[in-house]
C-alpha positions as CSV (number, residue, x, y, z in Angstrom):
1,M,52.8,-97.1,87.6
2,K,52.3,-95.0,84.4
3,H,48.8,-94.2,85.5
4,L,49.9,-93.2,88.9
5,A,52.4,-90.7,87.5
6,A,49.5,-88.3,87.4
7,L,49.8,-88.1,91.2
8,N,53.4,-86.8,91.2
9,T,52.1,-83.2,91.1
10,Y,50.5,-83.8,94.5
11,F,53.7,-85.3,95.9
12,L,55.5,-82.2,94.7
13,K,52.9,-80.0,96.4
14,Y,53.2,-81.8,99.8
15,K,56.9,-82.6,99.4
16,W,57.8,-81.4,102.9
17,R,55.3,-83.7,104.4
18,L,56.6,-86.6,102.3
19,I,60.2,-85.8,103.1
20,L,59.6,-85.5,106.8
21,G,57.4,-88.7,106.8
22,L,60.3,-90.6,105.0
23,L,62.8,-89.1,107.5
24,F,60.6,-90.2,110.5
25,T,60.4,-93.6,109.0
26,A,64.1,-93.9,108.7
27,V,64.7,-92.7,112.3
28,S,62.1,-95.1,113.7
29,I,63.8,-98.0,111.9
30,V,67.2,-97.0,113.1
31,F,66.0,-97.1,116.8
32,S,64.2,-100.4,116.2
33,V,67.3,-102.2,114.8
34,F,69.4,-101.2,117.9
35,Q,67.3,-103.8,119.9
36,P,68.7,-106.9,118.2
37,I,72.2,-105.5,118.4
38,M,71.7,-105.2,122.2
39,V,70.3,-108.7,122.4
40,R,73.4,-110.0,120.7
41,Q,75.5,-108.1,123.2
42,I,73.5,-109.7,126.0
43,F,73.9,-113.2,124.6
44,D,77.7,-112.7,124.1
45,L,78.0,-111.3,127.5
46,L,76.2,-114.2,129.0
47,S,78.3,-116.7,127.0
48,H,81.6,-115.1,127.9
49,N,80.9,-114.7,131.5
50,L,79.1,-118.0,132.2
51,D,82.4,-120.0,132.6
52,E,83.8,-117.2,134.7
53,Y,80.7,-117.3,136.9
54,R,81.2,-121.0,137.5
55,L,84.8,-120.6,138.5
56,L,83.7,-118.1,141.1
57,S,81.1,-120.4,142.6
58,D,83.4,-121.5,145.5
59,T,84.6,-118.0,146.2
60,G,83.2,-115.0,148.0
61,L,83.2,-112.9,144.7
62,K,80.2,-114.8,143.3
63,G,77.6,-112.3,145.0
64,A,79.4,-109.2,143.8
65,F,79.7,-110.7,140.2
66,R,76.0,-111.4,140.2
67,A,75.2,-107.9,141.4
68,D,77.4,-106.3,138.6
69,F,76.0,-108.6,136.0
70,S,72.4,-107.8,137.1
71,R,73.1,-104.0,136.8
72,I,74.5,-104.5,133.3
73,L,71.4,-106.6,132.3
74,A,69.1,-103.9,133.8
75,F,71.0,-101.3,131.7
76,Y,70.4,-103.2,128.6
77,G,66.8,-103.9,129.5
78,V,66.2,-100.1,130.0
79,S,68.0,-99.3,126.8
80,I,66.0,-101.8,124.8
81,L,62.8,-100.2,126.3
82,L,64.0,-96.7,125.6
83,F,64.8,-97.5,122.0
84,A,61.4,-99.2,121.6
85,L,59.7,-96.0,122.9
86,L,61.8,-93.8,120.6
87,S,61.0,-96.0,117.6
88,G,57.2,-95.9,118.5
89,F,57.3,-92.1,118.8
90,F,58.8,-91.6,115.4
91,L,56.5,-94.2,114.0
92,F,53.6,-92.0,115.3
93,L,55.2,-88.9,113.6
94,Q,55.5,-90.9,110.4
95,R,51.7,-91.6,110.4
96,Q,51.0,-88.1,111.3
97,T,52.8,-86.8,108.2
98,L,52.2,-89.5,105.6
99,I,48.6,-90.4,106.4
100,V,47.6,-86.8,106.9
101,M,49.3,-86.0,103.5
102,S,47.1,-88.7,101.9
103,R,44.0,-87.0,103.2
104,H,45.1,-83.7,101.8
105,I,45.7,-85.4,98.4
106,E,42.3,-87.0,98.6
107,F,40.8,-83.7,99.2
108,D,42.6,-82.1,96.3
109,L,41.9,-84.9,93.9
110,K,38.1,-85.1,94.7
111,N,38.0,-81.3,94.1
112,A,40.0,-81.5,90.9
113,I,37.6,-84.2,89.6
114,Y,34.6,-82.2,90.6
115,Q,35.8,-79.0,89.1
116,H,36.6,-80.9,85.9
117,Y,33.2,-82.3,85.8
118,Q,31.8,-78.8,86.0
119,K,33.9,-77.8,82.9
120,L,32.8,-80.7,80.7
121,D,30.2,-80.1,78.1
122,L,26.6,-81.3,78.1
123,N,27.4,-84.1,75.6
124,F,29.8,-85.7,78.1
125,F,27.0,-86.0,80.7
126,K,24.6,-87.6,78.1
127,M,27.2,-90.2,77.3
128,H,28.1,-91.2,80.8
129,R,25.8,-92.4,83.6
130,T,25.6,-90.6,86.9
131,G,26.5,-93.6,89.0
132,D,29.8,-94.1,87.0
133,L,30.7,-90.4,87.7
134,M,29.9,-90.8,91.4
135,S,32.0,-94.0,91.6
136,R,35.0,-92.3,90.2
137,I,34.9,-89.5,92.6
138,T,34.3,-91.7,95.7
139,E,35.4,-95.3,95.4
140,D,38.2,-94.7,92.9
141,V,39.7,-91.8,94.8
142,S,39.5,-93.8,98.1
143,R,41.6,-96.5,96.5
144,V,44.1,-93.9,95.2
145,R,44.3,-92.5,98.7
146,M,45.4,-96.0,99.9
147,Y,48.4,-95.7,97.6
148,V,49.5,-92.1,98.4
149,G,49.1,-92.8,102.1
150,P,49.4,-96.3,103.6
151,A,51.1,-97.9,100.6
152,I,53.8,-95.2,100.6
153,M,54.2,-95.5,104.3
154,Y,54.5,-99.3,104.3
155,A,56.6,-99.4,101.2
156,S,59.1,-96.8,102.5
157,R,59.3,-98.6,105.8
158,T,59.9,-101.9,104.1
159,V,62.6,-100.6,101.9
160,F,64.5,-98.8,104.8
161,L,64.1,-101.8,107.0
162,I,65.4,-104.2,104.4
163,V,68.3,-102.1,103.4
164,I,69.5,-101.5,107.0
165,I,69.0,-105.0,108.2
166,V,70.7,-106.6,105.1
167,Y,73.6,-104.2,105.7
168,L,73.9,-105.2,109.3
169,M,73.6,-108.9,108.4
170,L,76.3,-108.7,105.8
171,Q,78.6,-107.0,108.4
172,V,78.1,-110.1,110.7
173,N,78.4,-113.0,108.1
174,P,77.8,-112.7,104.3
175,L,77.4,-116.4,103.8
176,L,74.7,-116.7,106.4
177,T,73.0,-113.6,105.0
178,L,73.0,-115.3,101.5
179,Y,71.3,-118.4,102.8
180,T,68.8,-116.4,104.9
181,L,67.7,-114.2,101.9
182,S,67.8,-117.1,99.3
183,P,64.0,-117.5,99.2
184,L,63.4,-113.8,98.2
185,P,63.9,-114.2,94.5
186,F,61.0,-116.8,94.4
187,L,59.0,-114.3,96.4
188,A,59.6,-111.6,93.8
189,L,58.4,-113.7,91.1
190,T,55.3,-114.7,93.0
191,I,54.6,-111.1,93.7
192,Y,54.9,-110.1,90.0
193,Y,52.6,-112.9,88.9
194,V,50.0,-112.2,91.4
195,N,50.1,-108.5,90.9
196,T,49.2,-108.9,87.2
197,I,46.2,-110.9,88.1
198,I,45.2,-108.4,90.8
199,H,45.4,-105.4,88.4
200,R,43.2,-107.1,85.8
201,K,40.6,-108.1,88.3
202,S,40.6,-104.7,90.1
203,E,39.7,-102.9,86.8
204,K,36.9,-105.3,86.3
205,I,35.6,-104.9,89.9
206,Q,35.7,-101.1,89.7
207,S,33.7,-101.1,86.4
208,E,31.1,-103.5,88.0
209,L,30.9,-101.3,91.1
210,S,30.2,-98.3,88.9
211,N,27.4,-100.3,87.2
212,I,25.9,-101.2,90.6
213,T,26.0,-97.5,91.7
214,S,24.3,-96.5,88.3
215,I,21.6,-99.0,88.7
216,A,20.8,-98.0,92.3
217,Q,20.9,-94.3,91.4
218,E,18.5,-94.8,88.5
219,S,16.2,-96.9,90.7
220,Y,16.0,-94.3,93.4
221,S,15.4,-91.5,90.9
222,G,12.7,-93.4,89.1
223,I,11.1,-95.0,92.1
224,R,7.7,-93.6,91.2
225,V,7.8,-95.2,87.8
226,I,8.9,-98.5,89.3
227,K,6.1,-98.5,91.8
228,S,3.4,-97.4,89.3
229,Y,4.3,-100.2,86.9
230,V,4.7,-102.7,89.8
231,Q,8.3,-103.5,88.7
232,E,9.8,-103.7,92.2
233,E,10.6,-107.4,91.7
234,A,12.2,-106.9,88.3
235,S,14.2,-104.0,89.6
236,T,15.4,-106.0,92.5
237,A,16.3,-108.9,90.2
238,H,18.3,-106.6,88.0
239,F,20.2,-105.1,91.0
240,Q,20.8,-108.6,92.5
241,E,22.2,-109.8,89.2
242,A,24.6,-106.9,89.1
243,S,25.5,-107.4,92.8
244,E,26.1,-111.1,92.2
245,T,28.5,-110.4,89.4
246,Y,30.3,-107.9,91.6
247,K,30.4,-110.4,94.4
248,Q,31.8,-113.2,92.4
249,S,34.6,-110.8,91.0
250,S,35.3,-109.6,94.6
251,I,35.6,-113.2,95.8
252,S,37.9,-114.1,93.0
253,L,40.1,-111.1,93.9
254,A,40.0,-112.0,97.5
255,K,41.2,-115.6,96.7
256,T,44.0,-114.1,94.7
257,D,44.9,-111.8,97.6
258,A,44.9,-114.8,99.9
259,L,47.8,-116.2,98.1
260,F,50.1,-113.5,99.4
261,Q,49.9,-114.3,103.1
262,P,50.7,-118.1,103.0
263,V,53.4,-117.5,100.3
264,M,55.0,-114.9,102.4
265,A,54.8,-116.9,105.6
266,L,56.3,-119.9,103.9
267,M,59.2,-117.9,102.6
268,I,59.8,-116.3,106.0
269,G,59.6,-119.8,107.6
270,L,62.2,-121.1,105.2
271,S,64.5,-118.2,106.1
272,V,64.1,-118.9,109.8
273,I,64.9,-122.5,109.4
274,L,67.9,-121.8,107.1
275,T,69.1,-119.2,109.6
276,I,69.0,-121.5,112.6
277,F,70.5,-124.5,110.6
278,I,73.3,-122.7,108.8
279,G,73.8,-120.3,111.7
280,G,74.2,-123.2,114.2
281,M,76.8,-124.8,112.0
282,Q,78.6,-121.4,111.8
283,V,78.6,-121.1,115.6
284,I,80.1,-124.6,115.9
285,A,82.8,-123.7,113.4
286,G,83.5,-120.6,115.5
287,N,82.8,-118.1,112.6
288,I,80.0,-116.4,114.6
289,T,78.9,-116.2,118.1
290,V,75.6,-117.4,119.8
291,G,74.7,-113.7,120.1
292,N,75.1,-113.3,116.3
293,L,72.7,-116.3,115.7
294,A,70.2,-114.6,118.1
295,E,70.6,-111.3,116.3
296,F,70.0,-113.0,112.9
297,V,66.9,-114.8,114.1
298,I,65.4,-111.4,115.3
299,Y,66.4,-109.8,112.0
300,V,64.5,-112.4,110.1
301,N,61.4,-111.9,112.3
302,M,61.8,-108.2,111.9
303,L,61.8,-108.7,108.1
304,M,58.6,-110.8,108.4
305,F,56.2,-107.8,108.4
306,P,58.0,-105.9,105.7
307,F,57.9,-108.9,103.4
308,L,54.3,-109.7,104.4
309,S,53.4,-106.1,103.7
310,I,54.9,-106.4,100.2
311,G,51.8,-108.3,99.1
312,M,49.5,-105.8,100.8
313,V,51.4,-102.7,99.2
314,A,51.4,-104.4,95.8
315,S,47.7,-105.0,96.0
316,M,47.1,-101.4,97.0
317,I,49.3,-100.1,94.2
318,Q,47.5,-102.3,91.7
319,R,44.1,-101.3,92.8
320,A,45.1,-97.7,92.8
321,A,46.6,-97.9,89.3
322,A,43.4,-99.4,88.1
323,S,41.3,-96.7,89.8
324,Q,43.7,-93.8,88.7
325,Q,43.4,-95.1,85.1
326,R,39.6,-94.6,85.4
327,I,40.1,-91.2,86.9
328,N,42.6,-90.1,84.2
329,E,40.2,-91.1,81.5
330,F,37.9,-88.3,82.7
331,L,40.6,-85.8,83.7
332,Q,42.2,-86.1,80.2
333,I,39.0,-85.3,78.4
334,T,39.1,-81.8,77.0
335,P,35.7,-80.1,77.1
336,V,34.5,-79.3,73.6
337,I,32.6,-76.1,74.9
338,A,35.3,-74.0,76.5
339,D,36.5,-70.4,76.5
340,A,38.6,-69.6,73.4
341,P,42.1,-68.1,74.1
342,S,40.9,-64.8,72.8
343,A,37.5,-64.9,74.5
344,T,36.2,-61.6,75.9
345,T,33.4,-60.2,78.0
346,A,30.6,-58.0,76.6
347,S,27.5,-56.3,77.9
348,L,24.6,-57.9,76.2
349,E,21.3,-56.2,75.4
350,G,19.4,-59.2,74.0
351,G,19.9,-58.9,70.2
352,V,20.0,-62.4,68.6
353,H,21.2,-63.4,65.2
354,L,21.5,-67.0,63.9
355,D,23.2,-67.1,60.6
356,N,22.7,-70.3,58.5
357,V,23.0,-72.4,61.6
358,T,23.0,-76.2,61.3
359,F,23.4,-78.5,64.3
360,T,23.7,-82.3,64.7
361,Y,23.8,-84.0,68.1
362,P,27.1,-85.8,68.4
363,H,25.9,-88.7,70.6
364,T,22.9,-89.5,68.3
365,G,23.7,-88.1,64.9
366,I,20.3,-86.5,64.7
367,T,20.3,-83.2,62.9
368,A,18.1,-80.9,65.0
369,L,18.5,-77.6,63.1
370,K,19.1,-77.2,59.3
371,E,20.3,-73.8,57.9
372,V,18.3,-71.7,60.3
373,N,18.4,-67.9,59.9
374,L,16.9,-65.8,62.6
375,R,17.1,-62.2,63.8
376,I,15.6,-60.9,67.0
377,A,16.1,-57.3,68.0
378,P,16.8,-56.3,71.6
379,G,13.5,-56.0,73.6
380,Q,11.4,-58.1,71.3
381,K,9.2,-61.0,72.5
382,V,9.4,-64.0,70.3
383,A,7.5,-67.3,70.5
384,V,9.1,-70.5,69.1
385,I,6.4,-73.1,68.3
386,G,6.7,-76.5,66.7
387,R,6.1,-80.2,67.1
388,T,8.1,-82.4,69.5
389,G,11.6,-83.0,68.0
390,S,11.4,-79.9,65.7
391,G,14.5,-78.3,67.3
392,K,12.9,-75.9,69.7
393,S,15.0,-76.8,72.7
394,T,18.2,-77.1,70.6
395,L,17.7,-73.5,69.6
396,A,17.7,-72.4,73.3
397,Q,20.8,-74.6,74.1
398,L,22.8,-73.0,71.2
399,L,22.0,-69.5,72.5
400,I,23.5,-70.4,76.0
401,R,26.3,-72.3,74.3
402,M,25.6,-75.7,75.7
403,Y,26.5,-76.8,72.2
404,D,28.3,-75.2,69.2
405,P,26.8,-75.5,65.7
406,Q,28.6,-77.5,63.1
407,Q,27.7,-74.9,60.5
408,G,26.9,-71.2,60.7
409,S,27.2,-68.9,63.7
410,V,25.1,-67.8,66.8
411,M,25.5,-64.0,67.4
412,L,24.4,-62.0,70.4
413,D,24.5,-58.2,69.9
414,G,27.1,-58.8,67.1
415,H,29.3,-61.0,69.2
416,D,29.8,-64.6,68.2
417,V,29.1,-66.7,71.4
418,R,32.2,-68.7,70.7
419,N,34.2,-65.5,71.2
420,L,32.6,-64.7,74.5
421,R,33.6,-66.0,77.9
422,L,31.2,-68.6,79.1
423,E,30.8,-67.1,82.5
424,S,30.0,-63.7,81.0
425,L,27.6,-65.2,78.4
426,R,25.5,-67.4,80.7
427,S,25.5,-64.8,83.6
428,Q,23.6,-62.5,81.3
429,I,20.9,-64.9,80.2
430,S,18.1,-66.6,82.2
431,Y,17.2,-70.0,81.0
432,V,14.2,-72.0,82.2
433,P,14.8,-75.6,80.9
434,Q,12.0,-77.9,79.9
435,D,13.1,-80.5,82.5
436,V,13.0,-78.5,85.7
437,F,15.6,-79.3,88.3
438,L,15.4,-78.2,91.9
439,F,18.0,-78.9,94.6
440,S,17.5,-80.6,97.9
441,D,17.4,-77.3,99.8
442,S,14.8,-74.7,100.9
443,I,12.4,-73.1,98.5
444,A,14.2,-69.7,99.2
445,N,17.6,-71.0,98.4
446,N,16.3,-72.7,95.2
447,I,14.9,-69.4,94.0
448,R,18.0,-67.6,95.2
449,F,20.1,-69.9,93.0
450,G,19.3,-67.3,90.3
451,G,20.8,-64.5,92.4
452,P,23.1,-65.7,95.1
453,G,23.0,-63.4,98.1
454,A,19.6,-61.9,97.3
455,D,17.6,-60.9,100.3
456,I,14.2,-62.5,101.1
457,Q,12.2,-59.5,99.8
458,L,13.7,-60.0,96.3
459,V,13.0,-63.8,96.6
460,Q,9.4,-63.1,97.5
461,Q,9.0,-60.7,94.7
462,A,10.2,-63.2,92.2
463,A,7.9,-65.8,93.6
464,R,5.1,-63.4,93.3
465,Q,5.9,-62.6,89.7
466,A,6.0,-66.3,88.9
467,S,2.5,-66.8,90.6
468,V,3.9,-69.3,93.2
469,E,4.1,-67.1,96.4
470,K,0.6,-68.2,97.6
471,D,1.6,-71.9,97.3
472,I,4.8,-71.3,99.1
473,L,3.1,-69.4,102.0
474,G,0.7,-72.3,102.3
475,F,3.5,-74.6,103.5
476,N,4.1,-74.8,107.2
477,E,7.7,-73.3,107.0
478,G,6.9,-71.0,104.0
479,F,10.0,-70.1,102.0
480,E,12.2,-72.1,104.3
481,T,10.4,-75.4,103.4
482,E,12.9,-78.1,102.5
483,I,11.7,-79.6,99.2
484,G,13.5,-82.8,99.1
485,E,15.6,-84.4,96.4
486,R,14.8,-82.8,93.0
487,G,11.8,-81.1,94.5
488,V,10.0,-84.4,95.2
489,T,7.6,-82.8,97.7
490,L,6.2,-80.3,95.1
491,S,3.8,-80.7,92.2
492,G,4.9,-80.4,88.6
493,G,3.4,-76.9,88.4
494,Q,5.0,-75.7,91.5
495,K,8.4,-76.9,90.4
496,Q,8.0,-75.0,87.1
497,R,7.0,-71.8,88.7
498,I,9.8,-71.9,91.2
499,S,12.1,-72.4,88.3
500,I,10.6,-69.4,86.6
501,A,11.0,-67.3,89.8
502,R,14.7,-68.4,89.9
503,A,15.1,-67.0,86.3
504,L,13.3,-63.7,87.1
505,L,15.4,-63.1,90.2
506,K,18.5,-63.1,87.9
507,N,17.0,-60.2,86.1
508,P,19.0,-60.3,82.8
509,D,18.1,-58.5,79.5
510,L,17.6,-61.9,77.7
511,L,15.3,-64.7,79.0
512,I,14.6,-68.0,77.5
513,F,11.6,-70.0,78.6
514,D,11.6,-73.6,77.2
515,D,8.0,-75.0,77.5
516,C,8.0,-74.0,81.2
517,L,4.2,-73.8,81.7
518,S,3.2,-77.2,80.5
519,A,2.4,-78.4,84.0
520,V,0.2,-75.4,85.1
521,D,-3.5,-75.1,84.8
522,A,-5.1,-72.5,82.4
523,R,-5.9,-70.0,85.1
524,T,-2.4,-70.0,86.6
525,E,-1.0,-69.8,83.0
526,K,-2.9,-66.6,82.4
527,E,-1.8,-65.1,85.6
528,I,1.9,-65.9,84.9
529,I,1.7,-64.6,81.4
530,G,0.2,-61.4,82.7
531,N,3.0,-61.0,85.3
532,L,5.6,-61.8,82.7
533,Y,4.2,-59.3,80.2
534,A,4.8,-56.5,82.7
535,Y,8.2,-57.9,83.7
536,L,9.5,-58.4,80.2
537,K,8.6,-54.9,79.0
538,N,12.1,-53.8,78.2
539,K,13.7,-57.3,77.9
540,T,14.2,-59.7,75.1
541,A,12.3,-62.9,75.7
542,I,12.2,-66.2,73.7
543,I,9.2,-68.3,74.8
544,I,9.4,-71.9,73.5
545,T,6.0,-73.6,73.7
546,H,3.8,-76.2,72.1
547,R,0.7,-74.1,72.5
548,I,-0.3,-70.6,71.5
549,F,-0.5,-67.8,74.2
550,S,-3.3,-65.7,72.7
551,L,-3.1,-63.2,75.6
552,F,0.7,-62.5,75.0
553,E,1.4,-60.0,72.2
554,F,4.5,-61.4,70.6
555,D,6.6,-59.2,68.2
556,K,7.4,-62.4,66.2
557,I,6.3,-66.0,66.1
558,I,8.6,-68.7,64.8
559,V,7.3,-72.1,63.6
560,L,9.9,-74.9,63.4
561,D,9.3,-78.1,61.6
562,E,12.1,-80.9,61.2
563,G,14.8,-78.3,62.2
564,K,13.8,-75.6,59.7
565,I,11.8,-72.4,60.1
566,V,8.7,-73.0,58.1
567,E,6.7,-70.0,59.2
568,E,7.6,-66.6,60.7
569,G,5.6,-63.5,61.4
570,T,3.1,-62.0,63.8
571,H,-0.1,-63.8,65.0
572,D,-2.3,-62.3,62.3
573,E,0.3,-62.9,59.6
574,L,0.6,-66.6,60.4
575,L,-3.2,-67.1,60.6
576,S,-3.4,-65.7,57.2
577,L,-1.0,-68.4,55.8
578,N,-3.3,-71.2,56.7
579,G,-0.4,-73.4,57.7
580,Y,0.8,-75.2,60.8
581,Y,0.2,-72.2,63.1
582,S,-3.3,-71.7,61.8
583,E,-4.0,-75.4,62.3
584,L,-2.6,-75.4,65.8
585,Y,-4.6,-72.2,66.7
586,A,-7.9,-73.6,65.4
587,R,-7.4,-76.9,67.3
588,Q,-6.5,-75.1,70.5
589,Q,-9.6,-72.8,70.2
590,S,-11.9,-75.8,69.7
591,N,-10.5,-77.6,72.7
592,E,-10.9,-74.5,74.9
593,D,-14.5,-74.0,73.6
594,D,-15.1,-77.7,74.7
595,G,-13.5,-77.0,78.2
596,V,-10.3,-78.9,77.3
597,T,-6.8,-77.5,77.7
598,E,-3.7,-79.0,76.0
């Protein structure tokens, strides 16, 4: 239960629903236990008046006696029906409060997990698979809901019913009560043993379910690769193997669960037999009446469902505990990248200063940047060029504080980014990542993601500046075209340009383009560069690229190699060095002369 203690805050939030639900449960049980009491009174009434009825068989009072007795039986019958209706009504109210409460908690818990996911840093998502994250917010939360709703409801009903019925049984005959309840200690030991097994198997099953979800998610996302390499059978076999493991574990858990029902039924059956046998002897001895015996038999049958539900409730609790443990593992992770207690907001103009920055990726141990020093004045246009793995994208991610350097500091307009509020920092920077991501929505809304609430004229203007408006207008529904998951219906170049339009719509003073023109042709590239040159006139721009934009006049060009700045200067200055930049430029010019573009 220690893992489920995290849910106490939700019980406190919905305490009135919980209290009312428990109250309705108690009232429902009180009305239900009146029924065996009235059955006892009917049996005792029959027993007491049977001999008297026989004595009146030869007199004229027989008819009147029968009529009076019939009215009494009718009264009891109507009373039993009324109590049953009242018990059912409060049972309905019980479900309306406790089950509805569980849905509210489910809603709050899913939102809490989602919001926590949003706060976690980029390294967390690189270390965990998407399928596992999805499983915890769906399957695990659903199992937790079974605890905060049905399990609480059944458990409270069981406790109230056992307490009230055992009290009433003790009032009638303590010895008979002792014999009737004697199988229960064995029941408790069985429940404890089986629950331990269920908890262990539930944790294993949830982990395997996450694995299945991850495999499916990766297969759907990479379906083009699977098909192009004709790996459908291998992919199916991999999924079937994971499904088979999950199936076997689920069957094993189902077999364990199946122990509860027969064990409970056996214990209840023993209680009924003992009640009838010992109770019959007590009736013969004159210690109790026939009505008491009938009352006891009904009580034992009323206890049948509570005791049968013990197994079900225990199973729900064990599964919920396993799921809540998995949820807590994530909720208890503190994001490495977070607002400092003294974090402030600042208006940024685009000045960048990297002071002796060294950064190593935590999940790989690869040092991407080594003692990098860089100054960019507000309004400057800077190109960052280098081989794959030289640290270009890392530089961009440090500027928007996806990571923090292990050494040195990243400054924007004299402010250390670690002392700025993340919302303030990132809202003033447009970042076009290398791996473009588009949402399953309309083209307009994907561009509008850079400026929520922007009117269609601004969206169209941004698309025009990114040289993608003509492509969009060529679709049947224009800007309202649904692009499918991750923009699957678009070409690579169209996706890149829509991502650029999104960044331009944001209209900040600092823009970072991370190799965002790799999928466009030379003619479109020139058009985009021409548009960007005019747009970026008074803005700071950092353009990360693997090729040289000869038509774009950069104030400074940075050449990175193995995490270090090896060359820095203007285009002409770098050509005169006859280094990596000069070599890259010569190779690019040669390819263009031959009609080949990189």
